[in-house]
C-alpha positions as CSV (number, residue, x, y, z in Angstrom):
1,X,14.2,12.8,11.9
2,X,14.2,9.3,12.9
3,X,11.6,7.2,10.8
4,X,10.4,3.5,12.1
5,X,8.6,1.6,9.4
6,X,6.5,-1.3,10.4
7,X,5.8,-4.0,7.8
8,X,9.0,-3.7,6.3
9,X,9.3,-6.7,4.7
10,X,6.2,-5.7,2.6
11,X,6.3,-4.2,-0.8
12,X,5.5,-0.7,0.2
13,X,7.9,-1.3,3.4
14,X,10.9,-2.3,1.2
15,X,10.2,0.4,-1.2
16,X,10.4,2.9,1.9
17,X,13.6,1.5,3.3
18,X,15.2,2.3,-0.4
19,X,14.1,5.7,-0.5
20,X,14.7,6.5,3.4
21,X,18.7,5.0,3.1
22,X,19.1,7.8,1.0
23,X,17.8,10.6,2.5
24,X,20.5,13.0,4.1
25,X,19.8,13.5,8.1
26,X,17.3,10.8,8.3
27,X,17.7,7.7,10.7
28,X,15.8,4.6,9.9
29,X,14.5,2.0,11.9
30,X,12.6,-1.2,10.0
31,X,10.5,-3.2,11.9
32,X,8.4,-6.5,10.9
33,X,6.8,-9.3,12.7
34,X,9.0,-12.1,10.5
35,X,12.9,-12.2,10.3
36,X,14.4,-9.4,8.3
37,X,14.4,-10.4,4.6
38,X,16.4,-7.1,3.5
39,X,19.3,-8.3,5.5
40,X,21.4,-9.4,2.5
41,X,20.5,-6.2,0.4
42,X,21.4,-3.6,3.4
43,X,23.5,-5.4,6.0
44,X,23.9,-2.1,7.7
45,X,20.0,-1.9,8.0
46,X,18.7,-1.2,11.6
47,X,16.2,-3.6,12.1
48,X,13.8,-4.3,15.0
49,X,11.5,-7.3,15.2
50,X,7.6,-6.1,16.2
51,X,4.4,-7.4,16.1
52,X,2.1,-4.6,16.2
53,X,-0.6,-6.5,17.3
54,X,1.5,-7.1,20.6
55,X,0.3,-3.2,22.6
56,X,3.6,-4.2,25.2
57,X,5.9,-4.8,22.2
58,X,4.8,-1.7,20.6
59,X,5.2,0.5,23.8
60,X,8.3,-1.3,24.6
61,X,10.0,-0.5,20.9
62,X,8.9,3.1,20.9
63,X,10.4,3.7,24.1
64,X,13.7,1.7,23.1
65,X,14.2,3.4,19.5
66,X,12.4,7.1,20.3
67,X,11.3,7.7,16.7
68,X,10.0,11.3,15.9
69,X,7.9,9.6,12.8
70,X,6.4,6.3,12.1
71,X,4.8,5.0,8.9
72,X,2.4,2.1,9.2
73,X,2.6,0.0,6.3
74,X,1.8,-3.5,7.7
75,X,-1.6,-4.8,7.3
76,X,-3.5,-7.9,6.4
77,X,-4.5,-7.0,2.4
78,X,-5.8,-10.3,1.2
79,X,-9.3,-8.9,0.7
80,X,-10.8,-12.4,0.6
81,X,-8.8,-13.7,3.6
82,X,-9.8,-10.9,5.5
83,X,-13.4,-11.9,4.3
84,X,-13.1,-15.4,5.8
85,X,-10.9,-14.6,8.7
86,X,-12.5,-11.6,10.5
87,X,-10.7,-11.9,13.6
88,X,-7.5,-12.2,12.5
89,X,-8.3,-9.4,10.0
90,X,-9.6,-7.1,13.0
91,X,-6.4,-7.7,15.1
92,X,-4.2,-6.8,12.2
93,X,-6.0,-4.0,11.0
94,X,-7.5,-2.1,13.7
95,X,-6.3,-3.7,17.1
96,X,-2.7,-2.7,15.3
97,X,-3.7,0.3,15.0
98,X,-5.2,1.3,17.8
99,X,-2.0,0.2,19.8
100,X,0.1,2.3,17.6
101,X,-2.2,5.4,17.7
102,X,-1.8,5.3,21.6
103,X,1.7,5.1,22.0
104,X,2.7,7.5,19.1
105,X,0.4,10.1,20.7
106,X,2.0,9.3,23.9
107,X,5.3,9.9,22.8
108,X,4.5,12.9,20.1
109,X,5.3,10.5,17.3
110,X,4.1,11.9,14.0
111,X,1.8,8.8,12.7
112,X,1.5,7.9,8.5
113,X,-1.3,5.4,8.4
114,X,-1.6,3.6,5.2
115,X,-5.4,3.3,4.0
116,X,-7.0,2.3,1.0
117,X,-9.3,3.0,-1.9
118,X,-11.6,-0.2,-0.6
119,X,-13.4,1.9,2.3
120,X,-15.6,3.4,-0.5
121,X,-18.7,1.6,-2.0
122,X,-17.6,1.7,-5.5
123,X,-20.5,3.5,-7.2
124,X,-18.4,6.7,-8.2
125,X,-15.0,7.5,-8.9
126,X,-12.3,9.0,-9.3
127,X,-12.8,10.2,-5.9
128,X,-11.6,13.2,-3.9
129,X,-10.7,12.8,0.0
130,X,-14.1,14.4,1.1
131,X,-15.9,11.5,-0.5
132,X,-17.8,9.4,2.3
133,X,-17.0,6.2,3.2
134,X,-19.2,3.0,2.5
135,X,-17.0,-0.4,2.6
136,X,-18.7,-3.5,0.8
137,X,-16.4,-6.0,2.6
138,X,-14.9,-6.7,5.6
139,X,-11.6,-5.7,4.7
140,X,-12.7,-2.1,3.9
141,X,-14.8,-2.2,7.1
142,X,-11.3,-3.0,8.9
143,X,-9.6,-0.3,7.1
144,X,-12.2,2.4,7.7
145,X,-12.4,1.7,11.2
146,X,-8.7,2.0,11.9
147,X,-8.7,5.3,9.7
148,X,-11.4,6.5,12.6
149,X,-9.1,5.6,15.6
150,X,-6.2,7.6,13.6
151,X,-8.4,10.6,13.3
152,X,-9.8,10.8,16.7
153,X,-6.2,10.8,17.8
154,X,-4.9,13.5,19.9
155,X,-1.5,13.3,18.5
156,X,-0.4,14.1,14.9
157,X,-1.2,12.3,12.0
158,X,-1.5,11.8,8.2
159,X,-3.7,9.2,6.4
160,X,-2.3,8.3,2.9
161,X,-5.4,6.3,1.1
162,X,-4.0,4.2,-2.3
163,X,-5.0,2.4,-4.9
164,X,-4.0,-1.1,-6.4
165,X,-0.4,-1.0,-5.5
166,X,2.0,-3.0,-8.0
167,X,5.6,-3.3,-8.1
168,X,8.7,-5.9,-7.7
169,X,10.3,-6.4,-4.2
170,X,12.8,-8.5,-2.8
171,X,11.7,-12.4,-1.7
172,X,8.2,-11.2,-1.7
173,X,5.8,-14.1,-2.8
174,X,2.7,-12.2,-3.6
175,X,1.7,-11.2,-7.4
176,X,0.0,-8.0,-8.3
177,X,-1.6,-7.2,-11.7
178,X,1.6,-6.6,-13.6
179,X,3.5,-9.3,-12.4
180,X,0.8,-11.8,-12.3
181,X,-0.4,-10.5,-16.4
182,X,3.2,-10.7,-17.2
183,X,4.1,-14.2,-15.8
184,X,1.0,-15.9,-16.6
185,X,1.5,-14.7,-20.5
186,X,4.8,-15.8,-20.5
187,X,3.7,-19.2,-19.3
188,X,1.5,-19.0,-22.2
189,X,-1.6,-19.4,-19.5
190,X,-4.7,-18.3,-20.3
191,X,-6.1,-15.6,-17.7
192,X,-9.6,-13.8,-17.0
193,X,-9.2,-10.0,-16.7
194,X,-12.2,-7.7,-15.6
195,X,-12.9,-5.2,-17.7
196,X,-15.8,-3.5,-15.6
197,X,-13.7,-2.4,-12.7
198,X,-12.0,1.0,-12.7
199,X,-8.8,2.0,-10.7
200,X,-6.1,4.3,-10.7
201,X,-2.8,2.0,-10.5
202,X,-0.1,3.0,-7.9
203,X,3.7,2.2,-8.3
204,X,5.0,1.3,-5.4
205,X,7.8,3.8,-5.7
206,X,5.2,6.6,-6.0
207,X,3.3,5.6,-3.0
208,X,6.9,5.5,-0.9
209,X,7.6,8.6,-2.2
210,X,4.0,10.2,-1.3
211,X,4.2,8.6,2.5
212,X,8.0,10.0,2.4
213,X,6.5,13.4,1.7
214,X,3.9,13.1,4.5
215,X,6.2,12.6,7.2
216,X,8.9,14.8,6.1
217,X,6.5,17.6,6.3
218,X,4.7,16.2,9.3
219,X,1.4,16.7,7.2
220,X,-1.8,16.7,8.7
221,X,-5.1,15.2,7.5
222,X,-6.2,12.7,5.1
223,X,-4.2,12.8,1.3
224,X,-4.9,10.5,-1.7
225,X,-1.9,9.1,-3.2
226,X,-2.1,6.9,-6.6
227,X,-1.7,7.9,-10.5
228,X,-4.4,9.9,-12.1
229,X,-5.0,7.5,-14.6
230,X,-8.3,5.6,-14.6
231,X,-8.3,2.3,-16.0
232,X,-9.6,-1.2,-15.7
233,X,-7.7,-4.0,-15.0
234,X,-8.0,-5.4,-18.5
235,X,-6.8,-1.9,-20.0
236,X,-4.1,-2.6,-17.9
237,X,-3.3,-5.9,-18.8
238,X,-3.2,-5.2,-22.2
239,X,-0.6,-2.6,-21.7
240,X,1.6,-5.0,-20.1
241,X,1.4,-7.7,-22.9
242,X,2.2,-4.9,-25.3
243,X,5.3,-3.8,-23.2
244,X,6.7,-7.1,-22.7
245,X,5.6,-8.1,-26.3
246,X,3.5,-11.2,-25.1
247,X,0.5,-13.0,-26.7
248,X,-2.7,-10.6,-26.0
249,X,-4.9,-13.4,-27.3
250,X,-4.4,-15.4,-24.3
251,X,-6.3,-13.0,-22.3
252,X,-10.0,-13.1,-22.3
253,X,-12.0,-9.9,-21.2
254,X,-14.6,-10.7,-18.6
255,X,-17.2,-9.2,-16.3
256,X,-16.6,-9.2,-12.2
257,X,-19.3,-11.7,-12.1
258,X,-17.1,-14.2,-13.7
259,X,-15.6,-14.9,-10.1
260,X,-16.9,-16.3,-6.9
261,X,-14.8,-14.6,-4.6
262,X,-15.9,-14.3,-0.6
263,X,-15.6,-10.8,-0.8
264,X,-16.9,-8.2,-3.0
265,X,-15.1,-5.4,-4.8
266,X,-16.0,-1.9,-5.3
267,X,-16.8,-1.2,-8.9
268,X,-15.2,1.9,-9.5
269,X,-13.2,3.7,-7.2
270,X,-9.6,5.5,-7.8
271,X,-8.4,8.9,-6.4
272,X,-8.1,12.6,-7.4
273,X,-4.6,13.5,-6.3
274,X,-4.5,17.3,-6.5
275,X,-4.3,17.6,-2.9
276,X,-1.0,16.3,-2.4
277,X,0.1,17.4,-6.0
278,X,-1.0,21.1,-5.1
279,X,0.7,20.6,-1.5
280,X,4.0,18.5,-1.4
281,X,4.5,18.7,-5.6
282,X,3.8,15.0,-5.6
283,X,4.4,13.6,-9.3
284,X,3.4,10.0,-9.9
285,X,4.8,8.1,-12.9
286,X,2.2,7.2,-15.4
287,X,1.0,3.5,-15.9
288,X,3.3,2.8,-19.2
289,X,6.4,4.1,-17.1
290,X,5.5,2.1,-14.1
291,X,5.3,-1.0,-16.1
292,X,9.1,0.2,-17.5
293,X,10.1,0.5,-13.9
294,X,8.9,-2.9,-13.1
295,X,10.5,-4.2,-16.3
296,X,13.6,-3.1,-15.3
297,X,13.9,-4.2,-11.7
298,X,12.8,-7.6,-12.8
299,X,15.9,-7.5,-15.4
300,X,18.1,-6.7,-12.6
301,X,17.1,-9.3,-10.3
302,X,16.9,-12.2,-12.5
């Protein structure tokens, strides 16, 4: 197997690089639009610059590298940015996927495409793979449009949908539910946390493992990958505060209506993960275990 990863500088991309480097018989190609952030961690990592929005570049890199499998993690995922900058969102989340779908089908490369719970309305959850998409924001619309492109491909493909990914990565500026709560409370900062939304939070390592299972088995179809604990962000924040021994009184329990955000959020998503568990023995961490993983990694990085 030769696996090419897009977005190797991102949270999931970094976890996939770490995981696939350990697999016997797997050749790895890391790609990203920017410079390789992992060069200091893995000096021997084969890295190729790639802007997936450029069809010519996609064709050229795939012709040069000749991967058997491609895991597409690169995307514009800031939901409010997507709402405000729709052209940029469409370019990165839809046009890029069209480029990859065409090139992968042409070369018989198995494509694992990353998608999201935000393709759903949020009226009911947790959701199975058969649930009907109905996005409530432009990010969700773009990711659904990308899914339809993948599903229409004559090539080999799998779609990995996920929910509220958290973890720590190297030289990675963005926060997530665990690191945001921990760092805010450590700094003595009061925070408002939503208690009327529901998600099944996903440890980045678990998502990488799920994507690897789909690629390794050249799986075909749609798979939901997350934990199976349906929690509100406020319930998650309480657990983070407890694990790190931080002051819970700094947290205020609020409704989503407290925030004036450009993009609507689905109220209740979360996933039923029976399919990937049954077919590939996928075993995600509990949220408590995931927090501990983040804590241990942060200590090592400090």
